[in-house]
N, C-alpha and C positions, 0 to 999 in steps of 0.2 A: 283305868287310864287307857284311852285309845290314842292312836297316832294319826293325825290328819294326813300325813304323807302316805300312810298305808290304810286309807279309808276302808272301813268295813272288813278289815283283815283281823279276825279275832286271834290269830297267832301272834300278832304284835301287841295284844292287850296285856296289861299287867295291873296288879293291885298295888296301889301306892301305900296304903296303910288302913288301919281301922281307927275310927274316931269315936270319942265318947258322946258327941252330940253333933247335930246338924250344923251349928254355927262353926265349929272347928273344922268340919269337913269342907264347908263352903269356903272358909278362909284359905285352906290348903289349895283348893281349886283355883281361887283367884290369884294366889301367889304363883302358881304354875303358869297361868296365862300372862301375868305381869312380867315374869322372868323372861318369857319368850319375847314379849313386846319390847322389853328393855334392850335386848340384843339385836332387834330387827333394824332394818334400814328406815330411818325416820325422815329421810329426804324425799318424801312422797306424800300423796294425798291420803286421807283417811281410808278411802276405799282400797288403795294399793297396799297400805299397811295391813288392813283386814285380810286382803287376799293372801299376803305372806303368811299370816297366822293360819288361815283355814287350809292352806296348802302344805305347810311345814311344821306347824306347832303341835304340841300335845293337846289332847282333848279330854280333860278330866271331867268325870261325872260321878254322881253319888248314887250308890245302891243302898236303899233304906226301906225298912218296913213302914216308915212314916210317910204317908202320901203327900205331906206338906214339905218334906225335905227334898228340894229339887235344886239343881244348878245347871244352867246352860252356859257352857264355855263360849260358844259362838255368840250368844247374846251379850255376855259380859265383855268379850273381846271387841265387839262392835262398839259398845259404849266407851271402852278405853281408847280405841283407835280414834274415835271422834274427839275425845277429850285431849289426847296427845296432839292431834292436828290443831285444835284450837289454841293450845298452849304455844305450839311452835309458831303459829300465824300471828299471835299477839306479841311475840318477842321482838 
């Protein structure tokens, strides 16, 4: 786990856990991003919400011997921010 607020500072990195499979690891990563977005200021655009995440959120990633087991927190956060903005705008 990295910390976007301390970008590229490996002293701020920690291991969340070990998982039995890629699906479980990816679910844990998504949950971490979703928890940040749930507490963020939603009275803003999708781009502003995303900026909050990449500035202050945790950046989970997966280390695996399986080359197909990948997760991009930033990509997932972008998708979630767009979805949250759409939901807010349609309310």
